[in-house]
N, C-alpha and C positions, 0 to 999 in steps of 0.2 A: 534504714531506708526512710527517707523523708517523703511523706505523701504530699503530692501536689494539690493545692487548694484550687478548686475550680470556681471561678467567679460566677455569680448568679446572673443569668441573662436578664437584663433590665426589662425586656418585653414581658417576662413572666411575672414581674412584680404586681402589676394591676390585676392580672388573672388570679394570682395566689391570694391577693387581698380580697378579691371578689368572693372566692370560695370560702375564705375564712369568715367573712361577714355573713354569707348565706348559711354556713354551718352553725354559726352562733345564733342567728335568727331562728333557724329550725329547732335548735335545742331549746331556746327560750319558749317558743310556741308549744313545743311538745310538753314541757313542764307545766304550761298553762292549760293543757288539754285542748289545744287548738291547732294540732298538727295538720289538719285538713286545710286550714287557711294558709298555713306555711307552704304546703305542697302546691296549692293553687298559685300562691305568690311566686314560688320558684319557677313554675311553668310559665307564668306571665313574663318573668324576667328573661328566661331563656328564649321565649318566643320573641320578645322585643329585640334581644341580641341577634337572633336569626334574621329578623326583618331588617335590622340596621345593616347587617353584613350582606344580605341578599334581598334588596327591596322588591325584586320581581316576584319572590315567593310571597311576600306580604300582599302584593297586588292580586295574586291568584287567590289568596285567602279572602281578601276584601271583595273581589268579584264574586267568589262563591257565596259569600255571606249575603250579597245583594240578590243573588239568583234564588237561593233556597229559602225554605221556611224552617224555623227552629222548633216549632211546636211549643211545648211548655217547658223546655229544658233551659233556655236562657231568656233574659228579658229582651223584649223587642220594643218597649216603650220607656220613656224617661230619658235621663241624660246619660246613663252608663250602659248603653247598649254596645254590642260588639262593633257595629258600624261606626258609632260615634267615637269610640276609643281608637279604632283603627284610623279614622279620619284625623283625629288630633295628632296621632303619632306620625302619620304621613305628612301632615302640615309642618311638623317640626323637621322631618327629614328633607322636605322640599326647601324650607328656608335655609337649612344647612347646605344643601346642594347649591342653591343660588349664591350663598356667601362664598363657597369655595370656587365655583366655576364662573361666576359673574356673567351669566348668560341667560337672558330672558327671551330665548328664542320663541317660546310658545306664545308670547304676547304678539308676535308678528305672524303667527300662523293664521292663514285666511279662514280656515274652518272655525277656529275658536273665536276669531273676531266676529264673524257673522253670528255665531251662537250667542255671544255676549250681547250683541244688539237685539237678538231675539228675546233673551231674558229681560232686558231693559224695557223692550216694547210691551211684553206681557205684563210687567209690573205697572207700566204706564196705563195700559188699557184697563187694568183692574181698578184704577182710581178714577177713570173717566167713563167707563162703560156700564156703570150700574144703571140700567133703565128704570128700575124702581126697587123699592125695598123687598127683601126676600121674606116671604111669609112662611117659609119652611126652612129654618136654620139647619136642620139635620141633613138637608140636601145640598148645602153649601160646601163645596170641596175646595174652596180657594186656598186655604192654608195648606192643606195636604198636597195639592197639586203644585203649588209654588215650592214647597219643601222638596218634593221629589225632583222637580226640574233643577233647582239650585244644587242640591246635594249630589245629584248624578252628574251634573256639569263639573263640580269639584272633583268627583271621582275620575272624570274624563281627563282633567288636568294632571292628576296623579298618574293615571294610566300612561299618558304619552311621555311623561318624564321618567318613569321607572321601567317601562317595557321598551327596551332599546335595541335588542339584538334579534337575529333570526331565531336563535334558540329560545328566547323569551316568547316570541310570537308562537312558536310551535307548542310551547308549554300552555299558553292561553288556549290554543285550539284543542289540545288534548283534554284540558279540563272541561271546555265547553262540550266537546263530543262525549266525554264521560257522563256529564250531567244529562245530556240528551238521551244517552243509552239508558240511564237509570230511569228517566221519566218515561221512555217508551216501554220498557219492560214492566214497570209497575202499572202503567196505563193499560197495557194489554191484559195483565193478570187481573186487574180490577173489574174487567168487563163482566157483567152478569152477576156480580157479588151482591148488589143491592137491587131491590125492587123499584120499578119506576119506568116511565115511558122512555127515558134516556139512558137506562142502565146498560144497554148494548154498546154504547159509545165509549171508546177508550179515553180515559183522562187520568193523568198522573197522580199518584198518591205520595210520591217521593221524588226528589230531584228538584227540577226547576219549578218554583212556585206557580208561575203563570201557566205552566203546562197542565195544571189542574183543570184548565179550560180545554175542551176537546179540540177546538179550532186552533188554539195556539200550540197544542201538542203536535197536531198534524203539520203546522208550519215549521216548527223546530225540527221535526223529523226530515222534512224536505231540505232544510238548510244543512242538516248533517249529511245528507246524500250529496249535496253540491260540494261541500268541503272535501269529503272523502273521495269523490270521483276524480278530482284533479290531483289531490295530494298523493294518491296511491301510484300515480305515474312515476314519481321520483323516489318511491320507496325501494331500496335495494334488496332488503330481506324478502325472499319469496314467501315465507310463511306469513309475515306481517301483511304483505300485499294481498295474499289470498284471504286473510281474515277480514281485512278492510273491505275487499270486494264482496265478501259474503254478507257483510252487515247492510249493504245497500238494499237488497230485497227485503230484509227484515224491517228496516226503517220505512220502506215504502208500504209494506203491509200494515205496520203500526199506524201510519198516516191515514190509510184507508179505513182501518178499524175505528178510528176516531169519528167516522161518519161525517167528516167535514167536507162540504162542497168547496169551500175555499182551499182546503188542503188538496183536493183533486185538481183544482185549477192551478195551484202552485206546482204540482207534479207535472202537469202538462207543460207549463211555462218552462220549468227547469229542463225537461226533456228536449223541448224545442231549442232552447239556448245552447245546450250541449251539441245537438244535432247539426245546427247551422254554423257553429263556430269553426273558424279556420277553414282549411282546405278539406275537400271531401276525402274521407278515409274509409276504405272497406273494413279495416280492422276495427275502427271505432264503431261503425254501424253494426258489425257482428257482435261486439261487446255489448252495445246497447240492446240489441235484439235478445241476446242470451239473458241479460238482467231482466228485461221486460217479460220474457217467457217464464222465468223462474218466479218473478214477483206475481205474475198472473196465477201460476200454480198454487203458490202460498195463499193468495187472496181467495181462490176458490175453496181452499181447505179451511180457512179460518173465518172468513166473512160470512155473516148470516144473511138471510133474506131481508132483514131490517136494514142492514148496512147498504145493500144494493138499492133498496127502495128509496132510501134517503139520498144516496149519491146520484141517483138518476133524476131526482126531482130538482132540476137546475133552473127551471123557468116558471114564472107565475102562471096561474091558471089551472093548476092541478086540483083535484077534488080534495075536500077537507080531510078525508080519511088517510091520504098519503102522507107518510112520515116526512117531516120537514116543511110541510106546506105552511103551517102557522108561523114558523120561524122565518121563512122566506117573505111572507106577507108583512111581518113585523119589520123586517129589514128594509123593505121598500118604503114602508110608511116612515120609518126613522130617517131614511135618506131624504125623502121629500120634506119632512118637517125640519131636518137639520139644515138643508139648503135654504129653506124659508127663513130660518133664524139668521143665517149668514147673510142673506141678501138684505134683510132688514137692518143689519148692523155691520156694514161693509168696512168701516174704518177701524174701529176699536173692538168690534165683536161685543159679546155680552160679558166679557171678563173671564179670566182664567178660572176654571173650577165652577162656573155658574151655569153650564149648559143644562144640567139635569133639572134644576129648579125652574129655570126659565122655560124649558120645554113643558114641565109639569103645569106651570101657570098658564101657558098658552094652549096646550093640547091635552092636558090631563093625564100625562104619562111621564114617569121619571126614569128613563133608562139612558145609558150612554149612546153616543152617536154611531158606534160600530164602524166608523170610517175616519181614519186619521186626517185625511184632507179636509173633510167636513168639520171635524173637531177643531183643527187649527183655524179655519176660516170663521167658524161660529164663535169661538172663544177669544180669538185674537184679531179677527178681521183679516182682510186680504193682505195687509202688510206682514202679518205673522206667517201666513201661508207662503208668501213669497220668500221670506227669510228662511223658512224650513227648506223650501225647494232649492234655494241657493246653497244651503249647507249640504244637502244631498248631492247637488251637482258637483261641488268641490270634492266631496267624498268619492264619488264615482270617478272623477278625473284622477284622483290619487291612485286608485286601483289600476286604472287604465295605463297611466304613465309608468307605474311600477311593472306592470305586465309587459309593456313594450320595450322598456329600457333595461330591465334586470338582466345581468349577466349570469347570475346564479340560477340554474334551472329550478332549484327547490323554491326559491323566493318567487320566481315567475309563476310556477304552478299554484302556489299558495295565493298569490294575488289574483289569479284567474278564478280560483274557487271562491274567494271572498267577493270578487266582483259579481260573479253569477249569483251568489247567495244574497248579495245586497239588492240586486235587481228583483229577486224573488220577494225580499222584504218590502220593496216599493209596491209590488203587486198585492201582497198580503195587506198592505196598509189601506187598501180599498175596502177591506172586510173587517177591520178591527182598529180600536184605539191603541196604537202600538208605539207611538213616537216618544212616549215617556218611559218605555220599557228599558231595562238595563241593557238588553241585547242590542238595541239601537245605538246606545252610547259606546258599547264595546266595538261595534262595527265601525263607527266613526273614528274611534281611537286607533283601531288596527289600520285604517286607511292612512292615517298620518304616520304611524310607526313604519309600515312597510315602505312608504315613499321615502322616508328619511334613511332607512337602511339602504335602499337602492341608490340614493344620492351619495352615500358614503362609500359605495363600491369603488375600487380603483379603476381608473379609466384605462382600458386596453387599446393602444394605438397599433393598428396593423400597418406595418410598413411594406410597401411594394418595392422590390428591388428591380431596377431596370438595367440592362447591360449598357455599359458605357464604353465607348471606343475612342482611343486617342488617335492623333494624326498618324502616329507611327504604326498603330495597329491597322488603320485604314490603308496605309501605303503598302504594308506587307501583305495585306489581304488582296489588294489589287495586283500586286506582283505575283502572288501565287496563282491568282486567276489567269493572268496573262501567260504564265508558264504552262499552265494546264492547256 
């Protein structure tokens, strides 16, 4: 019997060559006593291959790396940081994608065009808006702020190019929700562990880095509630829908345990937006009532008198012994001084990254503006604020168009949740410098992606069939009527 020789599949030749080279490299490094470097190199190569085959997975890794803090485990400064390496790799993938598809669609995207003008104006204002020399160089954040603005805009371009399907959008939301859950859990667990006047406030020790601030943790918890409330409507698995619904009171209590008055305002705004949306529904009102009752029960069980005292102190004029009074007075002072700086420099502002030292020089205190609108107007002038508002207007319009025109109910509910969460972000922006945060760029990117997904949906034309009668049919009908 003559055995048949099977020809080697040509597609397997590069793969076999790759494994032979990797095996040889690992063997050589092992003989040199450097097998650890070999394993790290192998993981890097396999990771690069995975990202090349599934860029959306790489974007999720990239986004997570921007959200979280590494501690002392990996370098966060210098040239060879994880974010820099991912950025270089995605730049190569984007160039390859453009070469293959010959489509520069994102250069025509209105949101990205406006944001490009915003970056250019900020750079221009930095060169023209120096009112005088900075006497405190350590308070000059120009380089850091420009770096954050530009690199996160580049991430936004990667995001809208490689997050393309509804499945990708859901993966992004699940990762964001997972990070919010981790932040909320660690924040609640950390309350009371350290001594100090603010130790009762929940602030994350893991998860999203910015959630280490109690106010931002509360905001992110409210955003999580907004996304979950709408998305659970289209979840078909009962168990998953029940779990998602159960997380809403938990996130609400975590937001309240942060002792954040802005978080309380955001909760009220979110509840109002959900309540007034669409047609009046008894079912929706009952659901909201049950969630509110359960949240109030958990709040009564977990919140302390210090939490309630701070949350109730919403207006100026309280005695100095009431918790939060000093913070509220400082916020009002910051708002007044920030508006003063903005009015004195209405065209170019004081330059990006210069607010702190200018404020210190004028008023003797160097703290951020705690208001994104004031920050944009003070550092970039009225034109920068207008460009930001134009960007957000287009972002909101993208969500609304997707919500109104989407045929896929899952896409429609996701767009509603994102639209509501984005409105909450705009409210929170009155209480924090948040427009350079990664989350803002993710929301802008999602608005572009969901709109493009909706635009690619097949158009369903509903044809109405009307009865047609021929002359013969008409005559026969008249004849039957006459006979009757």
